[in-house]
C-alpha positions in Angstrom: 120.1 116.0 70.1 122.2 116.8 73.0 125.2 114.5 73.6 125.6 113.1 77.1 127.6 115.6 79.2 130.1 115.2 82.0 130.8 117.4 85.0 133.2 120.3 84.7 135.8 120.8 87.4 137.0 124.3 88.4 139.4 125.7 91.0 138.0 127.7 93.9 140.1 129.0 96.8 142.6 126.2 96.5 139.9 123.5 96.4 138.7 121.5 93.4 134.9 121.8 93.3 132.9 119.7 91.0 129.3 120.6 90.4 126.6 120.3 87.8 124.1 123.0 88.3 121.7 125.5 86.7 120.6 128.6 88.4 118.8 131.8 87.5 117.7 135.2 88.8 114.5 136.9 87.8 113.3 140.4 88.8 114.0 144.1 88.2 117.4 144.1 89.9 118.8 145.8 92.9 118.0 142.9 95.2 120.9 140.4 95.0 124.0 141.2 92.9 125.3 137.7 92.7 125.9 135.2 90.0 126.6 131.4 90.0 130.3 131.0 90.7 132.1 129.7 87.6 128.9 129.7 85.7 128.4 130.2 82.0 125.6 132.6 81.2 122.9 131.3 78.9 121.5 134.0 76.6 118.4 134.0 74.4 115.6 134.8 76.8 115.0 138.4 77.6 114.5 139.8 81.1 116.0 137.0 83.0 119.5 135.6 83.9 120.5 132.0 83.7 123.9 130.3 84.4 125.1 126.7 84.1 128.1 124.8 85.5 129.0 121.3 84.3 126.9 121.4 81.1 128.5 121.0 77.6 127.4 123.2 74.7 125.2 120.4 73.2 123.3 120.1 76.5 121.9 123.6 76.1 119.2 123.7 73.4 117.5 127.0 72.4 114.7 128.1 70.2 113.6 131.8 70.0 111.2 133.8 67.9 111.4 137.4 66.7 108.5 138.5 68.9 110.4 137.5 72.1 109.0 134.1 72.8 111.6 131.5 73.4 112.6 128.3 75.2 115.8 126.8 76.5 116.1 123.1 77.4 119.1 122.2 79.5 120.3 118.7 80.3 119.5 115.6 78.3 117.0 116.9 75.8 116.7 114.4 73.0 114.4 116.4 70.7 115.2 116.8 67.0 115.5 120.3 65.7 112.1 120.0 64.1 110.6 118.9 67.4 112.2 121.9 69.1 110.8 124.3 66.5 107.4 122.7 66.9 107.6 123.2 70.7 108.4 126.9 70.1 105.5 127.3 67.7 103.2 125.7 70.3 104.6 128.2 72.9 103.7 131.1 70.6 100.2 129.8 70.4 99.9 129.7 74.2 100.8 126.0 74.7 103.4 126.2 77.4 103.4 122.5 78.1 104.7 121.1 74.8 108.3 122.2 75.6 108.2 120.0 78.7 107.0 116.9 76.8 110.0 116.4 74.5 112.0 113.2 74.7 114.7 113.2 77.4 115.2 114.4 81.0 116.0 118.1 81.2 115.2 121.6 82.7 112.9 123.9 80.6 112.9 127.6 80.8 110.3 129.4 78.6 109.7 133.1 77.9 106.3 134.6 76.8 104.8 138.0 77.0 103.6 137.3 80.5 107.0 136.3 81.9 109.2 133.3 82.5 108.4 129.7 83.4 110.9 127.2 84.9 110.2 123.5 85.1 112.1 120.3 85.8 110.9 116.8 84.6 107.8 115.0 85.8 109.7 112.4 87.9 112.0 114.8 89.7 115.4 113.9 88.3 115.8 117.6 87.7 114.1 119.5 90.5 113.6 123.2 90.7 114.1 125.1 94.0 113.5 128.8 94.6 114.1 131.6 97.0 112.2 134.9 97.2 114.5 137.9 98.0 113.1 141.4 98.0 112.0 142.1 94.5 113.9 139.2 93.0 113.7 135.4 92.8 116.7 133.2 92.8 116.1 129.6 91.5 118.4 126.6 91.0 118.4 122.9 90.4 119.9 122.3 93.8 118.7 123.6 97.2 122.1 124.0 98.9 123.2 127.0 96.8 120.1 128.9 97.7 120.5 128.0 101.4 123.9 129.5 101.1 122.4 132.9 100.2 120.5 133.2 103.5 122.6 130.9 105.7 119.6 128.5 106.0 120.1 125.3 108.0 118.9 121.8 107.2 115.4 121.0 108.4 115.9 118.0 110.7 112.2 117.2 110.9 111.9 116.8 107.1 115.1 114.6 107.1 113.6 112.5 109.8 110.2 112.2 108.1 111.8 111.1 104.8 112.7 107.7 106.2 110.2 107.4 109.2 107.0 108.0 107.2 105.4 106.3 104.2 102.5 107.7 102.1 103.3 111.2 103.3 104.4 113.9 100.9 107.1 115.0 103.4 108.7 117.7 101.2 105.6 118.9 99.2 106.7 122.5 98.4 109.7 122.5 100.8 113.3 121.7 100.4 115.5 120.1 103.1 116.6 123.6 104.1 114.5 126.1 106.1 113.1 128.8 103.8 114.2 127.3 100.5 111.2 126.3 98.5 110.7 123.4 96.2 108.7 123.2 93.0 107.0 119.8 93.2 107.8 117.6 90.2 105.1 117.9 87.6 104.7 121.6 88.4 106.1 124.9 87.0 107.6 127.9 88.7 105.8 130.9 87.1 107.8 134.2 87.3 105.6 136.9 85.8 107.1 140.3 84.9 104.4 141.9 87.0 102.6 140.1 89.8 103.2 137.3 92.4 105.2 134.1 91.8 103.0 131.1 91.3 103.4 127.3 91.3 101.0 125.6 88.7 100.7 122.1 87.3 102.8 121.5 84.2 99.8 120.1 82.4 96.2 119.3 82.7 95.3 115.7 83.6 94.7 113.7 80.4 91.9 111.1 80.1 93.0 107.6 80.9 93.8 105.3 78.0 93.4 101.6 77.5 96.2 99.1 78.3 96.8 98.5 74.5 96.9 102.2 73.6 99.1 103.0 76.6 101.5 100.2 75.8 101.9 101.5 72.2 102.7 105.0 73.5 105.1 103.6 76.0 106.9 101.4 73.5 107.4 104.5 71.2 108.6 106.6 74.1 111.1 104.1 75.4 112.5 103.3 72.0 113.2 107.1 71.6 114.5 107.4 75.1 117.0 104.6 74.8 117.7 104.7 71.1 118.4 108.4 70.9 120.7 108.3 73.8 122.6 105.4 72.2 123.0 107.2 68.9 124.2 110.4 70.7 126.8 108.6 72.8 130.4 108.1 71.9 131.1 104.9 73.7 128.2 103.3 75.5 127.8 101.1 78.5 124.8 99.8 80.5 123.7 97.9 83.6 122.7 94.4 82.9 121.4 92.9 86.1 119.5 90.2 84.4 116.2 91.7 85.5 113.5 92.9 83.0 114.2 96.6 83.5 117.9 97.0 82.9 117.9 94.1 80.4 115.2 95.7 78.3 117.0 99.1 78.1 120.3 97.3 77.2 118.5 95.5 74.3 117.0 98.7 73.0 120.4 100.5 73.1 122.3 97.5 71.6 120.0 97.7 68.6 121.5 101.1 67.9 125.2 100.6 68.7 127.5 98.1 70.3 127.9 98.5 74.1 129.5 97.2 77.2 127.0 95.6 79.6 128.1 95.1 83.2 126.6 92.6 85.7 127.5 92.8 89.4 127.5 89.7 91.6 128.9 88.5 94.9 128.9 85.3 97.0 125.3 85.9 98.0 124.0 86.8 94.5 125.9 84.2 92.5 123.3 81.5 92.9 120.3 83.7 92.1 118.6 84.0 88.7 120.0 87.4 87.8 123.5 86.3 86.7 122.1 83.4 84.7 119.6 85.6 82.8 122.3 88.3 82.2 124.7 85.7 80.7 122.0 84.2 78.5 120.8 87.6 77.3 124.4 88.7 76.4 124.9 85.5 74.5 121.6 86.0 72.6 121.6 89.7 71.7 124.1 91.0 69.1 126.2 94.0 70.0 126.7 93.3 73.7 130.1 92.8 75.2 129.5 91.3 78.6 131.5 91.9 81.8 130.8 90.1 85.0 132.1 91.9 88.1 132.6 89.9 91.3 132.4 92.1 94.3 133.7 89.7 96.9 136.8 91.9 97.6 135.0 95.2 97.7 134.0 95.2 101.4 130.3 95.2 100.3 127.6 97.4 101.6 128.7 100.4 103.9 132.4 99.9 103.0 134.6 102.9 102.3 132.8 105.3 104.6 135.6 105.9 107.1 136.9 109.2 105.7 133.7 111.2 105.7 135.1 114.4 104.2 136.5 112.4 101.2 133.0 111.2 100.3 131.2 112.7 97.3 128.6 115.4 98.1 125.1 115.5 96.8 122.2 117.9 97.2 120.0 115.4 99.1 121.0 112.3 101.0 122.1 109.5 98.7 121.6 105.8 99.2 124.5 105.3 96.8 126.9 106.2 99.5 126.0 102.9 101.3 126.9 101.1 98.1 130.0 103.1 97.2 132.6 100.3 97.3 130.2 98.1 95.2 129.7 100.9 92.7 133.5 101.5 92.5 133.9 97.9 91.4 131.0 98.0 89.0 132.2 101.1 87.3 135.9 100.1 87.0 135.3 98.3 83.6 133.0 101.1 82.5 135.7 103.6 83.1 138.3 101.4 81.3 135.9 101.1 78.4 135.9 104.9 78.0 132.2 105.1 78.3 130.6 108.6 77.7 127.2 107.5 78.8 125.9 104.7 81.0 122.3 103.4 80.9 120.4 102.0 83.8 117.0 100.4 84.3 116.1 102.7 87.3 112.4 103.5 87.4 111.3 100.4 85.5 109.3 99.1 88.5 107.6 102.5 88.7 106.4 102.7 85.1 106.0 99.0 84.2 104.1 97.8 87.3 101.5 99.1 89.7 101.8 100.1 93.3 100.5 97.5 95.8 97.6 99.8 96.9 96.0 99.6 93.4 93.2 97.3 94.7 91.9 100.2 96.7 91.6 102.3 93.6 89.8 99.4 91.8 87.3 99.2 94.7 86.7 103.0 94.6 86.2 102.7 90.9 83.3 100.2 91.4 85.3 97.0 90.6 84.8 95.7 94.1 85.0 91.9 93.6 88.1 92.2 91.5 89.7 94.5 94.1 89.0 92.0 96.9 90.4 89.1 94.7 93.6 91.0 93.9 94.1 91.9 97.6 93.6 88.3 98.6 96.0 87.1 96.0 98.6 89.6 97.2 98.1 88.5 100.8 98.4 84.8 100.0 101.5 85.3 98.0 103.1 86.8 101.1 101.7 84.2 103.5 99.7 87.0 105.2 96.1 87.1 106.5 93.5 87.7 103.8 90.9 89.1 106.1 93.3 91.6 107.7 94.3 92.8 104.3 90.7 93.2 103.3 90.1 95.1 106.5 92.9 97.6 105.7 91.6 98.0 102.1 88.1 98.8 103.4 89.4 101.3 105.9 91.3 103.1 103.1 88.2 103.1 101.0 86.2 104.7 103.8 88.8 107.4 104.6 90.0 110.4 102.6 93.7 111.2 102.4 93.5 114.2 104.8 91.6 112.1 107.3 94.2 109.4 107.1 97.0 111.9 107.7 95.2 113.4 110.6 94.8 110.0 112.2 98.5 109.3 111.7 99.4 112.6 113.3 97.3 111.8 116.3 98.9 108.3 116.6 102.3 109.8 116.7 101.6 111.6 119.9 101.0 108.3 121.7 104.1 106.5 123.0 102.6 103.1 122.1 102.8 104.1 118.4 106.6 103.9 118.4 107.1 101.4 121.2 106.1 98.4 119.3 109.1 97.0 117.5 107.1 95.6 114.6 108.1 94.7 111.1 106.2 95.9 108.1 103.3 93.5 107.3 101.9 92.9 103.8 98.5 94.4 104.7 100.1 97.8 105.3 100.4 98.2 101.5 96.6 99.0 101.5 97.0 101.9 103.9 97.1 105.5 102.9 100.1 106.3 105.2 102.0 104.9 108.2 105.3 104.9 110.0 108.1 102.7 108.8 109.8 99.8 110.7 112.4 102.2 112.1 109.7 104.1 114.1 110.7 102.5 117.4 113.9 104.6 117.3 111.9 107.8 117.7 112.1 109.7 121.0 109.1 111.6 122.4 110.5 114.7 120.7 110.9 112.9 117.4 107.3 111.7 117.5 106.1 115.2 118.4 108.1 116.7 115.5 106.7 114.2 113.0 103.1 114.6 114.4 103.3 118.4 113.7 104.7 117.7 110.2 102.0 115.2 109.3 99.3 117.5 110.8 100.5 120.3 108.6 100.5 118.1 105.5 96.9 116.9 106.4 95.7 120.5 106.2 97.2 120.8 102.7 96.4 117.4 101.3 94.2 116.7 98.3 90.9 115.1 99.5 90.2 113.7 96.0 93.5 111.9 95.3 93.4 108.1 95.3 95.8 105.9 97.2 97.4 104.3 94.1 97.9 107.6 92.3 99.4 109.1 95.5 101.7 106.2 96.1 102.9 105.9 92.5 103.8 109.6 92.5 105.7 109.5 95.8 107.5 106.3 94.7 108.5 107.9 91.4 109.8 111.0 93.1 111.9 108.9 95.5 113.4 106.9 92.6 114.1 110.0 90.6 115.9 111.7 93.6 117.9 108.5 94.1 118.9 108.5 90.4 119.8 112.2 90.5 122.2 111.7 93.4 123.7 108.6 91.9 124.3 110.5 88.6 125.9 113.3 90.6 128.3 110.8 92.3 129.0 109.0 89.0 130.0 112.2 87.2 132.3 113.4 90.1 133.8 110.0 91.0 134.1 108.2 87.7 133.5 110.9 85.2 130.5 109.1 83.6 127.0 110.4 83.1 124.2 108.1 84.1 120.9 107.8 82.3 117.6 106.3 83.4 115.2 106.3 80.3 112.3 105.0 82.4 112.3 108.3 84.3 111.9 110.5 81.2 108.8 112.7 81.2 107.5 111.3 77.9 107.9 107.7 79.3 106.2 108.5 82.6 103.4 110.3 80.8 102.8 107.3 78.6 102.8 104.8 81.5 100.8 106.8 83.9 98.1 107.4 81.3 97.1 103.8 82.0 95.2 103.4 85.3 97.3 101.7 87.9 95.0 98.7 88.1 95.1 98.3 84.4 98.9 97.9 84.3 98.6 94.7 86.2 97.4 91.3 85.0 96.8 88.8 87.8 99.3 86.0 87.7 101.5 87.7 85.1 104.7 89.3 86.2 105.1 92.7 84.6 102.4 92.2 82.0 102.9 95.6 80.6 106.6 94.9 79.9 105.6 91.8 77.9 103.4 93.9 75.6 105.7 96.9 75.4 108.9 94.9 74.6 107.4 92.2 72.5 109.7 91.6 69.5 112.4 94.0 71.0 113.6 91.8 73.8 114.1 88.0 73.9 110.9 86.2 75.0 112.6 84.2 77.7 113.4 87.5 79.6 109.8 88.8 79.4 108.5 85.5 80.8 110.7 85.7 83.8 108.7 85.6 87.0 111.4 85.9 89.7 113.0 88.9 91.3 116.3 88.9 93.2 116.5 90.2 96.7 119.6 91.7 98.2 119.0 91.4 101.9 121.7 88.7 102.5 124.3 91.0 100.9 123.2 93.9 103.1 123.4 91.9 106.3 126.9 90.7 105.3 128.0 94.2 104.6 126.8 95.4 108.0 128.7 92.6 109.7 131.9 93.4 107.9 131.6 97.2 108.3 129.9 97.3 111.7 132.6 99.5 113.4 132.2 102.2 110.8 128.4 102.2 110.9 128.5 102.2 114.8 130.7 105.3 114.7 128.3 107.1 112.3 125.3 106.2 114.5 127.1 107.2 117.7 127.7 110.7 116.3 124.2 111.1 114.9 123.0 114.7 114.5 119.4 113.5 114.6 120.0 111.8 118.0 121.9 114.8 119.2 118.9 116.9 118.4 116.7 114.6 120.6 114.8 113.1 117.7 116.2 109.6 117.9 117.1 107.3 120.7 120.7 106.2 119.9 120.5 103.2 122.2 117.5 101.8 120.2 119.3 102.6 116.9 122.4 100.8 118.0 120.3 97.9 119.2 118.7 97.6 115.8 122.2 97.7 114.2 123.5 94.9 116.5 120.5 92.8 115.6 121.3 93.3 112.0 125.0 92.4 112.5 123.8 89.2 114.1 121.6 88.4 111.2 118.4 89.0 113.1 115.7 90.7 111.0 116.1 94.5 111.4 114.9 97.6 109.6 117.6 97.6 106.9 116.1 100.4 104.9 115.9 102.6 108.0 119.6 101.9 108.9 120.7 102.6 105.4 118.7 105.9 105.3 120.0 107.0 108.7 123.6 106.3 107.7 123.4 108.3 104.4 121.4 111.1 106.1 124.1 111.5 108.8 126.8 111.5 106.2 124.9 114.2 104.2 124.6 116.4 107.3 128.3 115.9 108.0 129.4 117.0 104.5 127.0 119.9 103.8 128.6 122.9 102.2 126.4 126.0 102.4 129.2 128.6 102.5 128.1 131.5 100.3 131.5 131.8 98.5 131.3 128.1 97.4 128.3 128.8 95.2 128.1 132.5 94.4 130.3 135.4 93.3 129.8 139.1 92.8 128.0 140.0 89.6 130.1 142.7 88.0 127.3 143.4 85.6 124.9 144.2 88.4 124.7 145.8 91.8 127.3 145.0 94.4 126.9 141.9 96.4 125.4 142.8 99.8 
């Protein structure tokens, strides 16, 4: 098994550049004579070039056969040597998917007689991007290096859509840079030796399984995901929020080796259930050394953003930047502990629960009474109108996804669609797609740009997908991207790799094999978790029915750091491009500063998006160097 790796740092033109990246080049040669700057070449697969930066030796796993077939798994591949050999044998038989189903979260490159296949994980923690150039293809696990090759600029419409739209596959096959393409998670980049490049699903859809069978599979996958990581680590640490997700991962890991568990709290969180459950769990489970971190002196949300150029850089906008001061405090004891791997519960909600639109799927599946009952229960729990919720459910049932997207595109052309400063209502969970609470900030130009984007996605949309399956995929990809950027920041800022076992492909496969509506039991909070972790986690945790919210901490952080946030908003590139009305955004910020309900998620997304745009580095020499073994760099 591969041990957790850290980022490597190298010198480049007087600067210290820290990256963790995999890139490759496929084609007959003569197109682009470049290689990844500072990269170590990975051998073993014929007819293709691969380089890595920031990966230790143990993070590159190979298996090759005499007839030329082979596979390379790079990243956190937790497979045993026997499992790796079995995947190679399956590859030789024509089964190209087995190599992507091993335990862990990693990039897979396989070689067969037909050519090369490149795939990230199902969730999107490792995402593949590619760029066609003459008779070659460059690919990488980050989009910025590929944008540097052609000088591509960021696509502002996609950045805007990422936090103004819900239920829309904003990126689809695109990256955040013009001309740089994205392999959607769960798909494979096929690079044949002869013929056109293709994007294909990584696996065929498997038949749905029962709650019980799926729970057994999920239990085995999670024990492997957490247990193997714990055994491979030198010194181990973990988040212990007190919630079911992080607490369960901590328990699974502590069963393998002692660890440091860290719980963050502040003046607004101290009275909630999370700290109490965290303390009780640490007192109950052997092998846990517990550290409470009080963040009162950190400055809270949005602190530490004054020096933009000193901020860590990521390949996509990272919500972690808005929490940087908080994370600095949280990781101080982790760094002092000398941790070589830090476990989190990220992705737990995505695999242990069902999206809120699952009643629509139940209705479509013929379970109409049950669907209406669940929708009514959801509405009442949020003090919302039952009949309005039923109406949205029935509208979704009567509409295909392409039709819903077309309707949204049309609504965006009307000023009234963005002029109503509404807050998200519970019944909107039943909708296929909509705008977010930040939509009133859009200008006419912004609405027009999003209308064109949504109309384009409508022409490409799957007419047979169901709302819950769509929403769970988009939610999973959003969580995976957030984890990937958090991991990148953790490696560069604190020198610690982060791991999210819930986002492993094998774990997601096991959970999503259960239909969304089957993962839920009315009146039982995270029923699937109760079955999966029975006997592995203290019962009092599994019967917890509360969930902590962080809105008070966010409002407090905005009040404390309002001058910095105002400065970021005032210099907004999206507003400068005519897509957002800066006056409306600032009005929303001032409302939040005063404690009046405001679109907090939109403000957070806008801040980190602007910071990302301000720190982009797409200079060619940052990422690439002349390949002395190939043709001269053009």
